[in-house]
C-alpha positions as CSV (number, residue, x, y, z in Angstrom):
1,M,5.5,1.5,-13.5
2,A,8.4,3.1,-11.7
3,D,10.9,1.4,-9.6
4,S,9.7,3.5,-6.6
5,E,6.1,2.6,-6.9
6,Q,7.1,-1.1,-7.2
7,V,9.2,-0.6,-4.2
8,R,6.1,0.8,-2.3
9,N,3.5,-1.2,-3.5
10,E,6.0,-4.5,-2.2
11,Q,6.4,-2.7,1.2
12,L,2.5,-2.1,1.2
13,I,1.9,-5.9,0.1
14,E,4.4,-7.3,2.8
15,N,2.7,-4.8,5.6
16,L,-1.2,-6.2,5.0
17,V,0.5,-9.8,4.5
18,E,2.0,-8.7,7.8
19,Q,-0.9,-7.8,9.7
20,I,-3.3,-10.2,8.2
21,S,-1.2,-13.1,9.5
22,H,-1.1,-11.7,12.9
23,W,-4.3,-11.5,13.0
24,R,-4.4,-15.5,11.8
25,L,-7.3,-14.0,8.7
26,T,-5.0,-15.7,6.2
27,V,-7.6,-18.2,5.1
28,P,-10.2,-15.4,4.9
29,A,-8.3,-12.5,3.3
30,I,-7.1,-15.3,0.4
31,L,-11.1,-16.1,-0.1
32,V,-12.4,-12.7,-0.1
33,L,-9.6,-11.3,-2.2
34,Q,-10.2,-14.0,-4.8
35,V,-13.6,-13.8,-4.9
36,T,-14.0,-9.9,-5.4
37,R,-11.2,-9.5,-7.7
38,P,-13.5,-8.4,-10.6
39,L,-14.4,-5.6,-8.0
40,S,-11.0,-4.4,-6.6
41,F,-11.1,-2.0,-9.4
42,I,-14.1,-0.6,-7.9
43,A,-13.3,-1.0,-4.3
44,S,-9.9,1.2,-4.9
45,Q,-12.3,4.4,-6.2
46,G,-14.3,3.6,-2.8
47,L,-11.5,4.0,-0.9
48,L,-10.6,7.3,-2.9
49,L,-14.5,8.6,-2.2
50,C,-14.1,8.0,1.7
51,Q,-10.5,9.3,1.8
52,P,-12.0,12.4,3.5
53,L,-13.5,10.2,6.2
54,L,-10.9,7.9,6.5
55,S,-7.9,10.4,7.1
56,F,-9.1,10.4,10.8
57,V,-8.1,7.1,11.3
58,Y,-5.3,6.5,8.4
59,D,-2.8,8.6,7.1
60,A,-3.9,10.2,3.4
61,P,-1.5,9.3,1.6
62,R,-1.6,5.6,2.9
63,V,-5.1,5.4,2.1
64,A,-4.1,6.6,-1.5
65,D,-1.2,4.3,-1.5
66,Y,-4.0,1.0,-0.8
67,A,-6.4,2.4,-3.3
68,E,-3.7,2.4,-6.1
69,L,-2.7,-1.3,-4.6
70,L,-6.5,-2.2,-5.4
71,A,-6.3,-0.8,-8.7
72,D,-3.3,-2.9,-9.9
73,R,-4.4,-6.5,-10.6
74,A,-0.6,-7.3,-10.8
75,S,-0.3,-5.9,-7.4
76,M,-3.7,-7.9,-6.0
77,E,-2.2,-11.2,-7.7
78,R,1.3,-10.7,-5.6
79,L,-0.6,-10.0,-2.5
80,V,-2.9,-13.0,-2.7
81,M,0.4,-15.3,-3.5
82,R,2.3,-14.0,-0.6
83,L,-0.9,-14.7,1.8
84,E,-0.7,-18.5,0.3
85,E,3.1,-18.5,0.7
86,T,2.5,-17.3,4.2
87,E,0.0,-19.8,4.9
88,Q,1.6,-22.9,3.5
89,A,4.8,-21.9,5.7
90,R,2.5,-21.6,8.7
91,G,1.0,-24.7,7.7
92,S,4.1,-26.7,7.5
93,G,5.5,-25.2,10.7
94,D,2.8,-26.1,12.8
95,K,3.2,-30.0,11.8
96,G,6.6,-29.8,12.2
């Protein structure tokens, strides 16, 4: 994977983590990602298939970037790890 692609994936992951934690859906997101991990490639292809319809709501290149993120198992693992880190940090912040 090229460095620019890796940087873009990291930016997408950070954006997703920020949005998910803002909505306080970190735990459900972790559960869904863990359960659907074997289907992530199929989900990425579904995103690409629906890209023309989703282009009314999101930018077309952004949908393709998220589809690429879903297709890469290492990126999905990093996403789950970042969500877990965020949840642990939030949990320790609530106790203290």
